[in-house]
N, C-alpha and C positions, 0 to 999 in steps of 0.2 A: 362272604369274603373269607378267604383263607388267611387267617391272621396268626403269625407267630407271636407267642406271648410268654411272659413269665407270670406264673399264677400267684395270687395273693388270697389270703383268707377273707371271708365276707365282712366280718366285724372287727377284727383286730389283726393287723399285720403291717410291717414296714417293707418297703422294697428298696433295692439299691437305687441310688439317685439316677433319674433319667430313664428307668426301665418301665416299659408299658406293662400294666397289670390288669387282670380281669378278676372278678369276684363271682362266685366262690372259687376255691382252688380246684383245678382240674386240668387235664392235659389232653383234651380231645380236640383235634383240629376241626375247624368249621369248613363247610362246603361252599360258602359263598364265593362266586367266581367273578365278581364284578370289578373290584378295584385293586390296583397294585400299590396304592398309597392312601394315606389318611393324615389327619392332624390330631396329635395327642399332646406330647411334650413339645412337639414341633412337627414339621412335615416329615412323614415316614414313607419311603426312605429318602425322598427329596421333594422339593416343591414341584407342583405340576407346571408344565410349560405353558398351558393356556391360562389366560387371565380369568376367564369365567368358567366355573365348574358347577356340577350338580353333586350335592353331598347329602348324606343322611346324618343329621345332627343328633347325637346322644344327649338328651336334655337332663339337667339336674332333676333327680326324682327321689332322693333319699333311698331307703332300703326297700321300698315297696314300689307299686306301680302308679303311674299317672299318665294322662294323655296330654298332647300339646294343647296349650291354652292361648287365650288372646294376648297375654303378655309375651309369650314366645313368638307369636306371629308378628306382633308389633316390633319386636327386637330385630327380627329378620328383615322386615320392611324398612326399618330405620337404618339398617346397614346396607340398604340398596339391593336387597335380595327379593326373590320371588318364591313364595311357598308353593310347592308342587303337590305335596301329599302329607296328610296328618295320619300317623299310624295309631293303632289301638294300644300302644305302649309309648314310653317316653322317647319317641323318635319323630323327627320332623324332616322331610325331604325338601330341599330348597336349592335354588340356583343363586349362586353368589360369586362375587369377586374373591380371589384368593386372600386378599387383605381382610375382607369381611369375615371369612372363615376363621382367620387367626383371632380377630377381635371377639367373635362370638364364643370361641373356645378358651382363649387365654387372656382376653382383655379385661379391664376393670368392671365392665358390665356384662361379662360372659354369662351365657345361659346354658352352656353345654360342656360336657367333659371331653368329648371327642367328635370328630367328623370323619366320615368314610366316603370316599369317592364312589359315585354310581355311574357305571358305564352303560348299563342296560336298564333304561327307565321303565321297561315293560315288566320288570320283576319287582314286585312289592313284597320283599322278604325281610323278616326281622330276626336278628340274633336275640333269642330270649332265654331266660332262665325260668323253668317251671318248678315252683316250690310245692312240695307235697306235705300233707298233714302227718305223714308217717313214713317209715322206710319204704322205698320204691320196690315194687314187685315186678316179675316178668309180665304179669297181667296188665300192669300200668303201661309198660312199654308196648304191649300188644294193642292196647286201647289207642295209643298215639299213632301206631302204624295204621290202624283201621281208619283213622281220621285223615291219613295221608302224610304224616310226619315221617320223613326218611332219616333225618340226622338226629341221633339220640346219643348224647354223651352224659354219663352219670358222674356227679361230683363225689369226692371221697366220703362225704357224710351220709350218702345214700338217701338223701331227702330232696335233692335238686337234680333236675335234668336240664342240660343246656342244649339248645337246638336252633336250627335255622328253619323257620316256617313261614309260609305265606301269611301276611297280615290278616287275611280273611278267616284264617283258622283260629286265631287267638281266642275269640269268644267261645268257640266250641271246646278248645282245650281247657280254658278257665272254668268251664261248666262241668268238667268231669268231677264226680263225687269225691275223689281222693285228692284233688288239686286244691291247694290253699290259695295261691295266686300266681299270676304270670307277670313278669316284668322284663324290660330290656336288659340284656347282659351288661353288667357294670364294668366300666373301665376307668382307670385313673393314672395319674402321673406323679412320680416321686420328684419333689423339688430338689435342686442342687444342694440345699442346706440340710437335706435329710428329713424335712417335715413330713408328717403323715400324708399318705396319698389322698387326693381329693375323692370324695365319694359321689356317685351319681345321684 
């Protein structure tokens, strides 16, 4: 998904109220071409016209990685949704009513920071951040390209690459000797009262 964004620092930053943020800071556009809208602070840029939608939910995960668990699945089912795919990072693809999307992202029992519409369900791609144990080299980028990673965006601290990759490649990327861990790209929303952005 090509997502216009305002960048935020990974561990400490504030954003202007209502602005969508990604962590860590960087300004590389993503290549995903599936959705024109999503739900973060609200529907962006507008609510979908259809009542039932397929979305990728960005699950709460802290600063590291996790995979969808039984509590996530139960929450989707309790909201009347149907789980379609469990990613190898904190993403869960589900079919939901638009009201259920809002509840799962912004409700009192929310499990996710954001939801992105999926128009082509044949693509199982994940926006991920690849954290390295040291500064990134050209050799590291070459290793990713050899695995089939096309989208490579380097963060300012030179230790993180953000990319859109097939979910099936995540274990191979995570197994590279120089990689510390791989996680879903973090997004958050600044509340109107200026409170700190929610972390994934």
